[in-house]
C-alpha positions as CSV (number, residue, x, y, z in Angstrom):
1,X,0.0,0.0,0.0
2,X,1.4,3.4,-1.0
3,X,2.3,5.8,1.8
4,X,-0.3,8.5,2.3
5,X,1.1,11.9,1.4
6,X,0.9,14.6,4.0
7,X,-0.5,17.9,2.8
8,X,1.9,20.7,3.4
9,X,0.1,23.7,5.1
10,X,-0.1,26.8,3.0
11,X,2.0,29.8,3.9
12,X,-0.4,32.5,2.7
13,X,-4.1,32.6,3.6
14,X,-7.1,35.0,3.4
15,X,-8.9,35.8,6.7
16,X,-12.6,35.1,6.8
17,X,-15.5,36.5,8.9
18,X,-15.2,34.9,12.3
19,X,-11.7,33.5,11.4
20,X,-9.2,36.3,11.6
21,X,-6.4,33.7,11.3
22,X,-8.0,32.3,8.2
23,X,-8.6,29.1,10.2
24,X,-9.7,28.0,13.7
25,X,-7.2,29.0,16.4
26,X,-6.6,25.4,17.3
27,X,-5.5,24.7,13.7
28,X,-3.1,27.6,13.7
29,X,-1.5,26.4,17.0
30,X,-1.2,22.9,15.7
31,X,0.2,23.6,12.2
32,X,1.9,27.0,12.5
33,X,2.7,28.1,16.0
34,X,6.6,27.9,16.4
35,X,6.6,25.7,13.3
36,X,6.2,27.8,10.1
37,X,5.4,31.4,9.1
38,X,2.0,32.5,7.8
39,X,0.8,35.6,5.9
40,X,-2.8,36.4,6.8
41,X,-4.4,38.8,4.3
42,X,-7.1,41.1,5.8
43,X,-6.6,39.7,9.3
44,X,-7.8,43.1,10.5
45,X,-10.2,44.2,7.7
46,X,-10.6,47.9,7.1
47,X,-8.0,48.5,9.8
48,X,-7.6,52.2,10.9
49,X,-4.4,52.9,12.9
50,X,-5.1,54.4,16.3
51,X,-1.6,56.0,16.2
52,X,-0.3,58.3,13.5
53,X,3.3,58.8,12.5
54,X,3.4,62.2,14.3
55,X,2.1,60.5,17.5
56,X,4.9,58.0,17.4
57,X,7.4,60.8,16.9
58,X,6.0,62.6,19.9
59,X,6.2,59.5,22.1
60,X,9.8,59.0,21.0
61,X,10.6,62.3,22.6
62,X,9.3,61.2,26.1
63,X,12.0,60.6,28.7
64,X,10.8,57.2,29.7
65,X,9.9,55.9,26.2
66,X,12.2,53.2,24.7
67,X,12.9,54.5,21.2
68,X,15.5,53.9,18.4
69,X,16.2,55.6,15.2
70,X,17.8,53.5,12.5
71,X,19.2,54.9,9.2
72,X,20.6,53.1,6.2
73,X,23.2,54.4,3.7
74,X,22.5,52.5,0.5
75,X,25.7,53.7,-1.1
76,X,27.9,52.0,1.5
77,X,25.3,49.6,3.0
78,X,26.1,51.2,6.3
79,X,23.7,51.3,9.2
80,X,23.6,53.6,12.2
81,X,21.5,53.4,15.4
82,X,20.6,56.2,17.8
83,X,18.5,55.7,21.0
84,X,16.0,58.2,22.4
85,X,14.7,60.3,23.8
86,X,14.8,62.5,20.8
87,X,14.1,66.2,20.3
88,X,10.9,67.3,18.5
89,X,12.8,69.5,16.1
90,X,14.8,66.6,14.8
91,X,11.9,64.9,12.9
92,X,10.9,67.7,10.5
93,X,14.4,67.8,9.1
94,X,14.7,64.0,8.5
95,X,15.0,62.9,4.9
96,X,12.1,61.3,3.1
97,X,13.7,57.9,2.7
98,X,15.8,55.2,4.3
99,X,15.2,55.6,8.0
100,X,13.0,53.9,10.6
101,X,11.8,55.0,14.1
102,X,10.9,52.2,16.5
103,X,9.2,52.6,19.8
104,X,8.7,49.8,22.3
105,X,5.9,49.3,24.8
106,X,3.4,51.6,23.0
107,X,0.6,49.5,24.5
108,X,1.7,50.9,27.9
109,X,1.1,54.5,26.6
110,X,-2.0,54.2,24.4
111,X,-5.2,52.4,25.5
112,X,-6.3,51.9,21.9
113,X,-3.1,50.1,21.0
114,X,-3.4,48.0,24.3
115,X,-6.9,47.0,23.3
116,X,-5.6,45.3,20.2
117,X,-3.9,42.7,22.4
118,X,-7.3,41.2,23.1
119,X,-7.3,39.9,19.5
120,X,-4.6,37.5,20.5
121,X,-6.4,35.7,23.3
122,X,-5.9,32.4,21.6
123,X,-2.5,32.7,23.3
124,X,-1.7,33.0,27.0
125,X,-1.9,36.7,27.8
126,X,1.3,36.4,30.0
127,X,3.2,35.4,26.9
128,X,2.6,38.8,25.2
129,X,5.5,41.0,25.9
130,X,4.7,44.3,24.2
131,X,3.5,46.1,21.1
132,X,6.4,47.8,19.3
133,X,5.5,50.3,16.6
134,X,7.8,51.3,13.8
135,X,7.4,54.2,11.4
136,X,9.5,53.9,8.2
137,X,10.1,56.5,5.6
138,X,10.1,55.1,2.0
139,X,12.9,52.6,1.8
140,X,13.2,52.5,5.5
141,X,14.3,49.1,7.1
142,X,16.1,47.6,10.0
143,X,17.9,45.1,7.7
144,X,17.7,41.3,7.4
145,X,17.6,39.7,10.8
146,X,16.0,37.0,13.0
147,X,14.0,37.3,16.3
148,X,14.4,34.9,19.1
149,X,10.7,35.0,19.8
150,X,7.3,34.7,18.0
151,X,6.1,37.9,16.5
152,X,2.9,39.0,14.7
153,X,3.6,41.9,12.3
154,X,0.4,43.9,11.6
155,X,0.5,46.4,8.8
156,X,-1.3,49.5,10.2
157,X,-0.6,52.3,7.7
158,X,1.0,52.4,4.2
159,X,2.7,49.4,2.6
160,X,5.7,47.4,3.5
161,X,7.5,44.7,1.5
162,X,8.4,41.6,3.6
163,X,10.9,39.1,2.4
164,X,11.4,35.9,4.5
165,X,13.4,32.8,4.3
166,X,11.1,29.9,5.1
167,X,13.4,27.2,3.8
168,X,13.6,25.4,7.2
169,X,9.8,24.9,7.4
170,X,9.2,24.2,3.7
171,X,12.3,22.3,2.8
172,X,13.8,21.2,6.2
173,X,16.9,23.2,5.4
174,X,18.2,25.5,8.2
175,X,19.3,28.9,6.8
176,X,22.6,30.4,7.8
177,X,22.2,32.6,10.9
178,X,25.7,34.2,11.3
179,X,25.8,38.0,11.7
180,X,27.7,40.8,10.1
181,X,30.5,42.2,12.2
182,X,30.7,45.6,10.6
183,X,27.4,47.1,11.9
184,X,25.9,47.9,15.3
185,X,22.8,45.8,14.5
186,X,22.6,42.1,14.5
187,X,22.1,41.8,10.8
188,X,22.4,38.5,8.9
189,X,25.6,38.1,6.8
190,X,23.6,36.1,4.2
191,X,20.0,36.3,3.4
192,X,18.2,34.5,0.6
193,X,14.5,35.0,0.7
194,X,12.0,32.3,-0.4
195,X,8.9,34.5,-0.2
196,X,8.3,38.1,-1.1
197,X,5.1,40.0,-0.3
198,X,3.8,43.6,0.0
199,X,1.5,44.0,3.0
200,X,-1.4,46.5,3.0
201,X,-3.2,47.9,6.1
202,X,-4.9,45.0,7.9
203,X,-2.6,42.3,6.6
204,X,-0.6,40.4,9.2
205,X,2.5,38.2,9.0
206,X,3.3,35.6,11.7
207,X,6.9,34.6,12.2
208,X,8.1,31.9,14.5
209,X,11.5,32.3,16.2
210,X,14.7,32.3,14.0
211,X,13.0,32.9,10.7
212,X,15.1,35.3,8.6
213,X,13.2,38.3,7.4
214,X,13.6,41.8,6.1
215,X,10.9,44.5,5.8
216,X,11.3,47.6,3.6
217,X,8.8,50.4,3.4
218,X,7.2,50.8,-0.1
219,X,5.9,54.2,1.1
220,X,5.7,55.9,4.5
221,X,4.2,53.2,6.7
222,X,3.5,52.0,10.3
223,X,3.9,48.4,11.4
224,X,2.7,47.1,14.7
225,X,4.9,44.3,16.1
226,X,3.2,42.1,18.7
227,X,6.1,40.3,20.3
228,X,5.9,37.3,22.6
229,X,8.0,37.0,25.7
230,X,10.4,34.0,25.5
231,X,12.9,34.1,28.4
232,X,16.2,32.5,27.6
233,X,17.1,29.5,29.7
234,X,20.0,31.5,31.2
235,X,17.6,34.2,32.3
236,X,15.3,31.6,33.9
237,X,18.1,29.8,35.6
238,X,19.6,33.1,37.0
239,X,16.3,34.2,38.5
240,X,15.5,30.7,39.7
241,X,18.8,30.5,41.5
242,X,18.4,33.8,43.1
243,X,15.1,32.6,44.6
244,X,16.7,29.3,45.7
245,X,19.6,31.1,47.4
246,X,17.3,33.6,49.1
247,X,15.3,30.8,50.8
248,X,18.1,28.2,51.1
249,X,18.5,26.4,54.4
250,X,22.1,26.9,55.7
251,X,21.9,23.5,57.4
252,X,21.8,21.8,54.0
253,X,25.5,21.2,53.2
254,X,27.9,18.9,51.4
255,X,28.1,15.7,53.5
256,X,30.1,12.6,53.3
257,X,29.3,10.3,56.3
258,X,30.2,7.3,54.1
259,X,33.7,8.6,53.4
260,X,36.4,6.0,52.9
261,X,40.2,6.4,52.6
262,X,40.9,7.8,49.1
263,X,43.3,6.3,46.7
264,X,44.6,9.8,45.9
265,X,43.8,12.6,48.4
266,X,44.1,15.2,45.6
267,X,41.4,13.6,43.3
268,X,37.8,14.8,43.1
269,X,36.3,11.3,42.4
270,X,33.0,10.2,41.1
271,X,31.7,9.5,44.6
272,X,32.4,13.1,45.7
273,X,30.6,14.5,42.6
274,X,27.6,12.4,43.4
275,X,27.5,13.9,46.9
276,X,27.7,17.4,45.2
277,X,24.6,16.5,43.1
278,X,22.8,15.3,46.3
279,X,23.6,18.6,48.0
280,X,22.2,20.6,45.0
281,X,19.1,18.5,44.7
282,X,18.4,19.0,48.4
283,X,17.6,22.7,47.7
284,X,15.5,22.2,44.6
285,X,12.0,23.4,44.6
286,X,10.3,20.1,44.8
287,X,7.0,21.8,45.8
288,X,5.0,22.6,42.6
289,X,3.4,25.6,44.3
290,X,6.7,27.1,45.2
291,X,8.0,26.5,41.7
292,X,4.8,27.9,40.2
293,X,4.9,31.0,42.5
294,X,8.5,31.7,41.5
295,X,7.5,31.5,37.8
296,X,4.4,33.6,38.3
297,X,6.4,36.4,40.0
298,X,9.1,36.1,37.3
299,X,6.9,36.2,34.2
300,X,4.8,39.2,35.4
301,X,7.8,41.4,36.0
302,X,8.6,43.7,33.1
303,X,12.2,43.7,32.1
304,X,12.0,46.9,30.0
305,X,9.1,49.2,30.9
306,X,9.1,51.6,33.7
307,X,8.3,50.7,37.3
308,X,4.9,51.3,39.0
309,X,5.4,53.6,41.9
310,X,3.3,53.7,45.1
311,X,0.9,56.7,45.3
312,X,1.8,57.7,48.9
313,X,0.2,56.6,52.2
314,X,-1.6,53.2,52.2
315,X,-5.2,53.5,51.2
316,X,-7.9,52.1,53.4
317,X,-10.5,49.7,52.1
318,X,-13.3,51.9,53.3
319,X,-12.0,54.8,51.2
320,X,-11.8,52.6,48.1
321,X,-15.3,51.3,48.6
322,X,-16.7,54.7,49.1
323,X,-15.0,56.0,45.9
324,X,-16.4,53.0,43.9
325,X,-19.8,53.7,45.4
326,X,-19.5,57.3,44.2
327,X,-19.2,56.1,40.6
328,X,-15.4,55.9,40.2
329,X,-13.6,52.9,38.8
330,X,-10.2,51.4,39.5
331,X,-8.1,51.5,36.4
332,X,-5.1,49.1,36.2
333,X,-1.8,50.8,35.6
334,X,-0.7,50.0,32.1
335,X,2.6,48.7,33.3
336,X,0.9,46.3,35.8
337,X,1.2,42.8,34.4
338,X,-1.1,40.1,35.8
339,X,-1.5,36.3,35.6
340,X,-2.8,33.6,37.8
341,X,-2.6,29.8,38.3
342,X,-4.3,27.2,40.3
343,X,-2.6,26.1,43.5
344,X,-3.1,23.2,45.9
345,X,-5.6,25.3,47.6
346,X,-7.4,28.0,45.7
347,X,-5.3,30.1,43.3
348,X,-2.3,32.5,43.2
349,X,-2.6,35.9,41.6
350,X,0.6,37.5,40.3
351,X,1.0,41.2,39.6
352,X,4.3,42.7,38.6
353,X,6.3,40.2,40.8
354,X,3.8,40.3,43.7
355,X,1.9,37.2,44.8
356,X,-1.6,36.9,46.4
357,X,-3.3,33.7,47.6
358,X,-7.0,34.0,46.5
359,X,-10.0,32.0,45.6
360,X,-10.0,30.9,42.0
361,X,-12.9,33.3,41.0
362,X,-11.2,36.3,42.5
363,X,-7.9,35.5,40.7
364,X,-9.7,35.1,37.4
365,X,-11.6,38.3,37.7
366,X,-8.6,40.5,38.7
367,X,-6.3,39.0,36.1
368,X,-8.8,39.6,33.3
369,X,-10.1,43.0,34.3
370,X,-8.3,46.2,33.5
371,X,-11.1,48.5,34.8
372,X,-12.7,47.4,38.0
373,X,-16.1,49.0,39.0
374,X,-18.3,48.6,42.0
375,X,-20.3,45.7,40.6
376,X,-17.3,43.5,40.0
377,X,-15.7,44.6,43.2
378,X,-18.7,43.6,45.2
379,X,-18.4,40.0,43.9
380,X,-14.9,39.6,45.3
381,X,-14.2,37.8,48.6
382,X,-12.7,39.5,51.6
383,X,-9.3,38.2,50.4
384,X,-9.9,39.6,46.9
385,X,-10.7,43.0,48.4
386,X,-7.6,42.9,50.6
387,X,-5.6,42.3,47.4
388,X,-7.2,45.2,45.7
389,X,-6.4,47.5,48.6
390,X,-2.8,46.4,48.5
391,X,-2.6,46.9,44.7
392,X,-4.2,50.4,45.0
393,X,-1.7,51.4,47.7
394,X,1.2,50.1,45.5
395,X,0.0,52.1,42.5
396,X,-1.1,49.1,40.4
397,X,-4.6,50.4,40.3
398,X,-5.7,54.1,40.1
399,X,-9.0,55.7,40.7
400,X,-10.5,56.6,37.4
401,X,-13.4,58.8,36.4
402,X,-14.7,57.6,33.0
403,X,-17.2,60.5,32.8
404,X,-14.6,63.2,33.4
405,X,-14.0,63.7,29.7
406,X,-17.1,62.9,27.7
407,X,-16.2,65.4,25.0
408,X,-13.2,63.8,23.2
409,X,-12.4,67.0,21.3
410,X,-12.4,69.0,24.5
411,X,-10.1,66.5,26.1
412,X,-7.7,66.6,23.1
413,X,-7.6,70.4,23.3
414,X,-6.8,70.4,27.0
415,X,-4.2,67.6,26.6
416,X,-2.6,68.8,23.3
417,X,0.9,68.6,24.7
418,X,0.4,64.9,25.7
419,X,-0.3,62.9,22.6
420,X,-0.6,59.6,24.5
421,X,-2.6,60.9,27.5
422,X,-4.6,58.2,29.3
423,X,-8.3,58.6,30.2
424,X,-9.0,60.7,33.2
425,X,-7.1,59.4,36.2
426,X,-8.1,61.4,39.2
427,X,-5.0,62.6,41.1
428,X,-3.4,65.6,42.8
429,X,-5.8,67.7,44.8
430,X,-8.8,67.3,42.4
431,X,-12.2,67.4,44.0
432,X,-14.8,65.1,42.4
433,X,-18.4,66.4,42.9
434,X,-20.6,63.4,42.9
435,X,-24.0,63.8,41.1
436,X,-24.9,60.1,40.7
437,X,-23.6,58.9,44.1
438,X,-25.5,56.9,46.5
439,X,-27.4,59.1,49.0
440,X,-24.8,58.7,51.9
441,X,-21.8,59.8,49.8
442,X,-21.5,63.6,49.6
443,X,-18.1,64.2,48.1
444,X,-14.8,62.4,47.1
445,X,-11.5,64.2,47.3
446,X,-8.3,62.5,46.1
447,X,-5.1,63.9,47.4
448,X,-1.5,62.8,47.0
449,X,-1.5,61.4,50.5
450,X,-4.8,59.5,50.2
451,X,-8.5,59.7,49.5
452,X,-11.0,61.8,51.5
453,X,-14.6,60.7,51.3
454,X,-17.2,63.0,52.9
455,X,-20.3,61.0,53.8
456,X,-23.6,62.0,55.4
457,X,-24.8,59.1,57.5
458,X,-27.5,58.3,60.1
459,X,-25.9,57.7,63.5
460,X,-29.2,57.1,65.3
461,X,-29.1,55.0,68.5
462,X,-32.1,52.7,69.2
463,X,-33.0,54.9,72.2
464,X,-32.2,58.2,70.7
465,X,-33.6,59.8,67.5
466,X,-31.0,62.5,67.2
467,X,-29.0,62.6,64.0
468,X,-25.4,63.6,63.6
469,X,-23.3,64.3,60.6
470,X,-19.9,62.7,60.2
471,X,-16.8,62.4,57.9
472,X,-15.0,59.2,56.9
473,X,-11.4,59.7,56.0
């Protein structure tokens, strides 16, 4: 009987309604994820970029933004790299060709960009590292290179030509991956493309790790790069060992109660090395919960973006609950990264390296919710509300008034100097007059050192009908 031929998966596909990957997500993960590249035409049909080139340039001038400017001299095939922050006056004088501006972590600055991550929920959210956006003038490129992680390249504006070398997945032949030694960038010494496409807005290219590729702007264009976090084994081991050392029991030592007279006292023999292995194994994390907690703390800690800073004095739960009752929401800080896992008892929630033991439902709600209102908060257990209180005090959640700027144009006028301003986060010494609050809440004031909630309440004793007014701080 003749051997049945296995159909080779296609490498270019058209997205369909309800199937943005052009296929069920399970099929994509089975046939393409970390196996072969895939071009998806119209993955985001009629896509309109939430970020314009001038917005990206403005962000690249911010002190805390991670930005690079790469220029290419075609005559000499030379490349230069500069890192930000840049000055606003630099960009109007840039040439109209052969340069690229890249800004990392744009999802931390712009909520519309961050919302795009929800389209990738067929992957673990904690695997998503950041959304990097590049603007390229005509001919702009960063050269032929490989990435060590999975990446989805969404064309957001203009057109970009992508060339890739898919010979490993299509022919089983590994391409050469040695780098040039005459440039600052890690550019491939040799690059022989097997596929050549021009992507239009809404088209998306998926690349597994180590697929050689080169993108060149056909016209001024924006490309959104959704990069996955893939820690190197050395990074994992380093952090893991730090955790082991921190909690190591000093009484666990190298031991040799079965020692015999050595043939050569200067030799480290096999028996001695076995004892070394035993000593190392004794401090391993044999407890799955301890190992899982270490990884949860590790993977939710950003390695590039800025730190979340506490907002001042610890905030009391009563203050938070009164503010929520007054109609405010808790907005998660864009740099606060969350994940959760099931433990032997309940669950563990991780936020930017912190760890909380919670019921499973609480962990699921908090990990999935970026904007926490009164209704969801009321469904949390006491442990869940304690965790929220600690996260608010640490700056991982901020009180947020969604109604503060109903008029988007008015908001843009007031914030014209801050292209990537977030929605209205209440801070400083702002006073929030509450029109739709519950009857007992009179006013909420948010100060740098805490939240002041002015409440009218009934303090009637069973034997006394007198009423008093009071303040909750």
